[in-house]
Structure formats: C-alpha cells, structure tokens
DRENDO-1510 file (C-alpha; in Angstrom, 1 decimal, always signed):
<recs>
REC; n; res; u; v; w
REC; 1; UNK; -75.9; +11.7; -132.7 .
REC; 2; UNK; -74.9; +9.0; -130.2 .
REC; 3; UNK; -75.4; +10.1; -126.6 .
REC; 4; UNK; -75.2; +8.1; -123.4 .
REC; 5; UNK; -77.5; +9.0; -120.6 .
REC; 6; UNK; -76.3; +7.5; -117.3 .
REC; 7; UNK; -79.4; +8.5; -115.5 .
REC; 8; UNK; -82.0; +7.5; -112.9 .
REC; 9; UNK; -85.5; +6.3; -112.8 .
REC; 10; UNK; -87.9; +6.9; -110.0 .
REC; 11; UNK; -91.2; +5.1; -109.4 .
REC; 12; UNK; -93.8; +6.0; -106.7 .
REC; 13; UNK; -97.1; +4.3; -106.2 .
REC; 14; UNK; -99.9; +6.5; -105.0 .
REC; 15; UNK; -103.2; +5.6; -103.4 .
REC; 16; UNK; -104.1; +3.4; -100.5 .
REC; 17; UNK; -100.8; +1.4; -100.8 .
REC; 18; UNK; -97.7; +3.5; -101.2 .
REC; 19; UNK; -94.4; +2.3; -102.5 .
REC; 20; UNK; -91.4; +4.0; -104.1 .
REC; 21; UNK; -87.9; +3.1; -105.4 .
REC; 22; UNK; -85.1; +4.7; -107.4 .
REC; 23; UNK; -82.3; +3.2; -109.3 .
REC; 24; UNK; -79.7; +4.0; -112.0 .
REC; 25; UNK; -80.2; +3.2; -115.7 .
REC; 26; UNK; -78.2; +3.5; -118.9 .
REC; 27; UNK; -80.0; +4.8; -122.0 .
REC; 28; UNK; -78.7; +5.9; -125.4 .
REC; 29; UNK; -80.1; +8.6; -127.6 .
REC; 30; UNK; -79.2; +7.8; -131.2 .
REC; 31; UNK; -79.9; +8.4; -134.9 .
REC; 32; UNK; -80.6; +5.2; -136.8 .
REC; 33; UNK; -79.1; +3.5; -138.6 .
REC; 34; UNK; -76.1; +3.7; -136.3 .
REC; 35; UNK; -73.0; +5.3; -138.0 .
REC; 36; UNK; -69.6; +6.0; -136.5 .
REC; 37; UNK; -70.6; +4.3; -133.2 .
REC; 38; UNK; -68.1; +3.5; -130.5 .
REC; 39; UNK; -66.6; +0.0; -130.9 .
REC; 40; UNK; -68.6; -1.3; -127.9 .
REC; 41; UNK; -72.0; -0.3; -129.5 .
REC; 42; UNK; -73.4; -1.8; -132.7 .
REC; 43; UNK; -76.5; -1.7; -134.8 .
REC; 44; UNK; -78.1; -5.0; -136.0 .
REC; 45; UNK; -75.2; -7.1; -134.8 .
REC; 46; UNK; -74.0; -8.7; -131.6 .
REC; 47; UNK; -71.8; -6.6; -129.3 .
REC; 48; UNK; -71.4; -5.7; -125.6 .
REC; 49; UNK; -74.2; -3.1; -126.2 .
REC; 50; UNK; -76.3; -3.2; -129.4 .
REC; 51; UNK; -79.5; -2.0; -131.0 .
REC; 52; UNK; -81.5; -4.1; -133.4 .
REC; 53; UNK; -84.3; -2.9; -135.7 .
REC; 54; UNK; -86.4; -6.0; -134.8 .
REC; 55; UNK; -86.6; -4.8; -131.2 .
REC; 56; UNK; -88.1; -1.4; -132.0 .
REC; 57; UNK; -90.6; +0.1; -134.4 .
REC; 58; UNK; -93.5; -2.4; -134.8 .
REC; 59; UNK; -94.6; -5.6; -133.1 .
REC; 60; UNK; -92.4; -6.9; -130.4 .
REC; 61; UNK; -89.6; -9.0; -131.9 .
REC; 62; UNK; -90.7; -8.0; -135.4 .
REC; 63; UNK; -89.8; -4.4; -135.6 .
REC; 64; UNK; -88.7; -2.3; -138.6 .
REC; 65; UNK; -86.8; +0.4; -136.9 .
REC; 66; UNK; -86.9; +4.0; -137.9 .
REC; 67; UNK; -88.9; +3.2; -141.2 .
REC; 68; UNK; -91.8; +2.3; -139.0 .
REC; 69; UNK; -91.6; +5.6; -137.0 .
REC; 70; UNK; -91.5; +7.6; -140.3 .
REC; 71; UNK; -94.7; +5.8; -141.5 .
REC; 72; UNK; -96.4; +6.6; -138.2 .
REC; 73; UNK; -95.6; +10.3; -138.5 .
REC; 74; UNK; -96.5; +10.5; -142.2 .
REC; 75; UNK; -99.9; +8.9; -141.5 .
REC; 76; UNK; -100.6; +11.7; -139.0 .
REC; 77; UNK; -99.5; +14.5; -141.3 .
REC; 78; UNK; -96.2; +15.3; -139.5 .
REC; 79; UNK; -93.9; +17.6; -141.6 .
REC; 80; UNK; -91.0; +15.2; -142.2 .
REC; 81; UNK; -88.9; +17.6; -144.2 .
REC; 82; UNK; -85.9; +18.6; -142.2 .
REC; 83; UNK; -87.1; +16.5; -139.2 .
REC; 84; UNK; -84.6; +14.4; -137.3 .
REC; 85; UNK; -85.8; +11.0; -136.1 .
REC; 86; UNK; -84.1; +9.5; -133.0 .
REC; 87; UNK; -84.5; +6.7; -130.5 .
REC; 88; UNK; -84.1; +6.9; -126.7 .
REC; 89; UNK; -83.7; +3.4; -125.3 .
REC; 90; UNK; -81.8; +1.0; -123.2 .
REC; 91; UNK; -79.5; -0.9; -125.6 .
REC; 92; UNK; -79.4; -4.6; -125.5 .
REC; 93; UNK; -76.6; -6.0; -123.4 .
REC; 94; UNK; -74.8; -9.1; -124.8 .
REC; 95; UNK; -77.7; -11.6; -125.5 .
REC; 96; UNK; -80.4; -9.8; -123.5 .
REC; 97; UNK; -83.0; -7.2; -124.5 .
REC; 98; UNK; -85.7; -5.7; -122.5 .
REC; 99; UNK; -87.1; -2.1; -122.4 .
REC; 100; UNK; -90.0; -1.1; -120.1 .
REC; 101; UNK; -90.3; +1.9; -122.3 .
REC; 102; UNK; -88.4; +3.4; -125.3 .
REC; 103; UNK; -89.1; +6.7; -127.0 .
REC; 104; UNK; -89.1; +7.4; -130.7 .
REC; 105; UNK; -88.6; +11.2; -131.0 .
REC; 106; UNK; -89.1; +13.6; -134.0 .
REC; 107; UNK; -87.0; +16.7; -133.7 .
REC; 108; UNK; -87.3; +19.9; -135.6 .
REC; 109; UNK; -84.5; +22.5; -135.0 .
REC; 110; UNK; -83.4; +20.3; -132.1 .
REC; 111; UNK; -86.7; +20.5; -130.3 .
REC; 112; UNK; -89.0; +17.5; -129.8 .
REC; 113; UNK; -92.3; +17.9; -131.7 .
REC; 114; UNK; -93.7; +14.4; -131.5 .
REC; 115; UNK; -92.8; +11.2; -129.8 .
REC; 116; UNK; -94.0; +7.6; -129.5 .
REC; 117; UNK; -93.8; +5.9; -126.1 .
REC; 118; UNK; -93.1; +2.3; -127.0 .
REC; 119; UNK; -94.2; +0.4; -123.9 .
REC; 120; UNK; -93.3; -3.2; -123.2 .
REC; 121; UNK; -94.7; -5.4; -120.4 .
REC; 122; UNK; -93.1; -8.4; -118.7 .
REC; 123; UNK; -96.0; -10.3; -120.1 .
REC; 124; UNK; -94.4; -10.1; -123.6 .
REC; 125; UNK; -96.9; -7.4; -124.8 .
REC; 126; UNK; -96.3; -4.0; -126.5 .
REC; 127; UNK; -98.4; -0.9; -127.1 .
REC; 128; UNK; -97.2; +2.4; -128.6 .
REC; 129; UNK; -98.7; +5.8; -127.6 .
REC; 130; UNK; -98.3; +8.6; -130.1 .
REC; 131; UNK; -98.1; +12.0; -128.5 .
REC; 132; UNK; -97.9; +15.5; -130.1 .
REC; 133; UNK; -99.7; +18.8; -130.2 .
REC; 134; UNK; -102.3; +19.2; -132.9 .
REC; 135; UNK; -100.1; +21.6; -134.8 .
REC; 136; UNK; -96.9; +19.7; -134.1 .
REC; 137; UNK; -95.3; +22.7; -132.3 .
REC; 138; UNK; -92.4; +22.0; -130.0 .
REC; 139; UNK; -93.2; +20.0; -126.8 .
REC; 140; UNK; -92.1; +21.9; -123.7 .
REC; 141; UNK; -91.3; +20.2; -120.4 .
REC; 142; UNK; -94.4; +21.8; -118.8 .
REC; 143; UNK; -96.8; +20.6; -121.5 .
REC; 144; UNK; -99.0; +17.7; -120.4 .
REC; 145; UNK; -99.8; +15.1; -123.1 .
REC; 146; UNK; -102.4; +12.4; -122.2 .
REC; 147; UNK; -103.0; +8.9; -123.5 .
REC; 148; UNK; -105.6; +6.4; -122.4 .
REC; 149; UNK; -104.0; +3.3; -120.9 .
REC; 150; UNK; -104.8; +0.3; -123.1 .
REC; 151; UNK; -102.3; -2.4; -122.2 .
REC; 152; UNK; -101.7; -4.5; -119.1 .
REC; 153; UNK; -98.3; -3.5; -117.8 .
REC; 154; UNK; -98.2; -4.2; -114.1 .
REC; 155; UNK; -100.1; -7.1; -112.4 .
REC; 156; UNK; -100.9; -4.6; -109.7 .
REC; 157; UNK; -102.7; -2.1; -111.9 .
REC; 158; UNK; -105.9; -2.3; -113.9 .
REC; 159; UNK; -106.2; -1.6; -117.6 .
REC; 160; UNK; -108.0; +1.6; -117.0 .
REC; 161; UNK; -107.2; +5.3; -116.5 .
REC; 162; UNK; -104.7; +7.4; -118.3 .
REC; 163; UNK; -101.0; +8.2; -118.7 .
REC; 164; UNK; -99.9; +11.9; -118.5 .
REC; 165; UNK; -96.6; +12.6; -120.1 .
REC; 166; UNK; -94.3; +15.6; -119.4 .
REC; 167; UNK; -91.5; +15.3; -121.9 .
REC; 168; UNK; -88.3; +17.2; -121.5 .
REC; 169; UNK; -85.4; +17.0; -123.9 .
REC; 170; UNK; -82.8; +19.6; -124.3 .
REC; 171; UNK; -79.3; +19.6; -125.8 .
REC; 172; UNK; -77.9; +18.7; -122.3 .
REC; 173; UNK; -80.6; +16.7; -120.5 .
REC; 174; UNK; -83.4; +14.2; -120.6 .
REC; 175; UNK; -86.2; +14.8; -118.1 .
REC; 176; UNK; -89.3; +12.7; -118.6 .
REC; 177; UNK; -92.2; +12.3; -116.2 .
REC; 178; UNK; -95.1; +9.8; -116.7 .
REC; 179; UNK; -98.0; +9.9; -114.3 .
REC; 180; UNK; -100.5; +7.1; -114.4 .
REC; 181; UNK; -103.8; +8.0; -112.9 .
REC; 182; UNK; -106.9; +5.8; -112.3 .
REC; 183; UNK; -109.2; +7.5; -109.8 .
REC; 184; UNK; -107.3; +7.9; -106.5 .
REC; 185; UNK; -104.7; +5.2; -107.5 .
REC; 186; UNK; -101.7; +5.7; -109.7 .
REC; 187; UNK; -98.0; +5.7; -110.3 .
REC; 188; UNK; -95.4; +8.4; -111.0 .
REC; 189; UNK; -92.4; +7.3; -113.1 .
REC; 190; UNK; -89.5; +9.5; -114.1 .
REC; 191; UNK; -86.4; +9.2; -116.3 .
REC; 192; UNK; -83.7; +11.9; -116.0 .
REC; 193; UNK; -80.1; +12.3; -116.7 .
REC; 194; UNK; -77.4; +14.3; -118.5 .
REC; 195; UNK; -76.7; +13.8; -122.2 .
REC; 196; UNK; -73.0; +13.0; -122.9 .
REC; 197; UNK; -71.4; +11.6; -126.0 .
REC; 198; UNK; -71.2; +7.8; -125.9 .
REC; 199; UNK; -67.7; +6.6; -125.9 .
REC; 200; UNK; -66.0; +3.2; -125.4 .
REC; 201; UNK; -65.0; +4.5; -121.9 .
REC; 202; UNK; -68.5; +5.5; -120.9 .
REC; 203; UNK; -70.0; +2.2; -122.2 .
REC; 204; UNK; -67.4; +0.1; -120.4 .
REC; 205; UNK; -68.0; +2.0; -117.2 .
REC; 206; UNK; -71.7; +1.4; -117.5 .
REC; 207; UNK; -71.1; -2.3; -117.9 .
REC; 208; UNK; -69.0; -2.4; -114.7 .
REC; 209; UNK; -71.1; +0.0; -112.6 .
REC; 210; UNK; -74.5; -1.5; -113.6 .
REC; 211; UNK; -73.7; -5.0; -114.8 .
REC; 212; UNK; -76.0; -7.0; -117.1 .
REC; 213; UNK; -77.8; -4.0; -118.4 .
REC; 214; UNK; -81.5; -4.6; -119.2 .
REC; 215; UNK; -81.3; -8.0; -117.4 .
REC; 216; UNK; -80.5; -6.1; -114.2 .
REC; 217; UNK; -83.5; -3.8; -114.8 .
REC; 218; UNK; -85.8; -6.8; -115.3 .
REC; 219; UNK; -84.5; -8.4; -112.1 .
REC; 220; UNK; -85.2; -5.2; -110.2 .
REC; 221; UNK; -88.8; -5.1; -111.7 .
REC; 222; UNK; -89.5; -8.6; -110.4 .
REC; 223; UNK; -87.9; -7.7; -107.0 .
REC; 224; UNK; -90.2; -4.7; -106.6 .
REC; 225; UNK; -93.2; -6.9; -107.7 .
REC; 226; UNK; -92.3; -9.3; -104.9 .
REC; 227; UNK; -92.2; -6.4; -102.4 .
REC; 228; UNK; -95.7; -5.2; -103.6 .
REC; 229; UNK; -97.0; -8.8; -103.3 .
REC; 230; UNK; -95.8; -9.1; -99.8 .
REC; 231; UNK; -97.5; -5.7; -99.0 .
REC; 232; UNK; -100.7; -7.4; -100.2 .
REC; 233; UNK; -101.2; -5.3; -103.3 .
REC; 234; UNK; -104.1; -6.8; -105.4 .
REC; 235; UNK; -102.6; -9.1; -108.0 .
REC; 236; UNK; -104.2; -9.3; -111.4 .
REC; 237; UNK; -103.7; -12.1; -114.0 .
REC; 238; UNK; -102.3; -11.4; -117.5 .
REC; 239; UNK; -105.0; -9.7; -119.6 .
REC; 240; UNK; -105.4; -9.7; -123.4 .
REC; 241; UNK; -103.4; -7.0; -125.3 .
REC; 242; UNK; -105.3; -4.3; -127.3 .
REC; 243; UNK; -106.1; -5.2; -130.9 .
REC; 244; UNK; -104.2; -2.2; -132.2 .
REC; 245; UNK; -100.5; -1.7; -131.7 .
REC; 246; UNK; -100.7; +2.1; -131.8 .
REC; 247; UNK; -103.0; +4.7; -130.2 .
REC; 248; UNK; -103.0; +8.4; -130.2 .
REC; 249; UNK; -102.7; +10.7; -127.2 .
REC; 250; UNK; -103.7; +14.3; -127.0 .
REC; 251; UNK; -102.6; +17.5; -125.2 .
REC; 252; UNK; -104.6; +18.7; -122.2 .
REC; 253; UNK; -105.3; +22.3; -121.2 .
REC; 254; UNK; -103.6; +21.8; -117.9 .
REC; 255; UNK; -99.9; +22.0; -117.6 .
REC; 256; UNK; -97.6; +20.8; -114.8 .
REC; 257; UNK; -94.0; +21.4; -114.0 .
</recs>
C-alpha cells in the first residue's frame, strides 16, 4: 500500500481568544519497509520525497520504524497475527523533515484497531499516545478515544487537559479529528482527504502545488504563532518533556460525530 492523501488540515482555537486557519497538506499512507514505490518516493535514502526509519518509531531522530510499533502492540497484547501495520505521515522533502503528528495504524481486515499518535513539537520533543479499545475491536469514526496531554506542544497552551481522538480511516478516505480540551480552553484540529494511489505524477504535482513540503508546514506554524502572539495570547516558555516516550489513552463512553 502506498497512498497519497492531498488533504487539508483545519485548526480552531476555542475559549476566550479565538483563532482558526486551514491549509493543504500532503500525507502518505504506506506499508513499511517501502517496496515498489514510485521513483520520486524512497525509503531510508535521499529523494524528492522520502521516509526514514530514524524519523519514526522511537525517540525523535533515533527511531526504529515499524519494528518499534510492533513491540508497542505486542506489549499491550494486540493480536498481531494477520495484522497490517502502516504509517500515515508527511514524507520528508529533500533535506527537510518535520511532522506535527504522524499515525502508526494497526489494521485487521482493513479496519483500524489501534493507532499511535506520534506527536512532535517545534521544541524538538516527541510523545506517543497509544489508542485502542480494550478488546481491540475496530475503531469507528464516531468512537472517542481520550489521552491525557503530557507534552508541551504549543507555547500558547499549558501541559494540562486531554486530547480526544475521532479516528476515521476507510478504503477511500482519511478523516481524523483531535480535540484538545482544558477547561473552557482548547483547540480542534482535523486532517481529511481522499486516498489515492501515489504515483510520480501525484508526487510531482504536490511538490509544485505545495512547494517545500514539511518546511512549508513549519513556516505556516510559525506564522500562526506570530498571529496569536500579536493577538496577545499568553506565551509559555519551553517546558520539560515527559519522562516516558509512550502513554496509553482509553475509550470514553461518549461518542461524537
């Protein structure tokens, strides 16, 4: 599987200071190690677009790829027989790599039954939130999975509150919603787009339509941070990362569409 998602992300800040923006992004959904990939996409070697094990699955810059994800699942008793393990992420563009969030996904019969949200901050930190139902049944788009926020991601948000994930993945579409809630404050972030086979043509168009890939995304993050600063949003200094790299979320009784 090598799919290209030319999608969109939407962010909306809720609470006393409101702010929202939307922009296009390019993600890939892939089996690892990469095999039979388009010429413009490579695994563990330089290319226009590429994926490297050291960027995913483990500490930032020292990852072990899908082997790490397999160990995370095995430690929690996930039935790995017949499971398909895939990664949803922004590929590196030329020399540059940055992903605000990537998702390791365990599929059974094509349905997501567990995922790890691999969250990276612009402070150089990473934390991974493991989410699944207690019985590892398929995760529906309306299911709400909750994880306590443990890492400083935005200088405008405290390390407090919780993330609530609605995770939608079908054969044709990605539709993910993350709601961060901390009292009356919070942020809603979405990632959505159609799944289409990745080809040299789609990857070349992505490089032209949204040049610089992840570097462009990082620039947009800093631009939105400047806007919030000018709106006088409280600015917090970098805080220490959590001691553990991985934490476990849990389902909640409430469901949301």
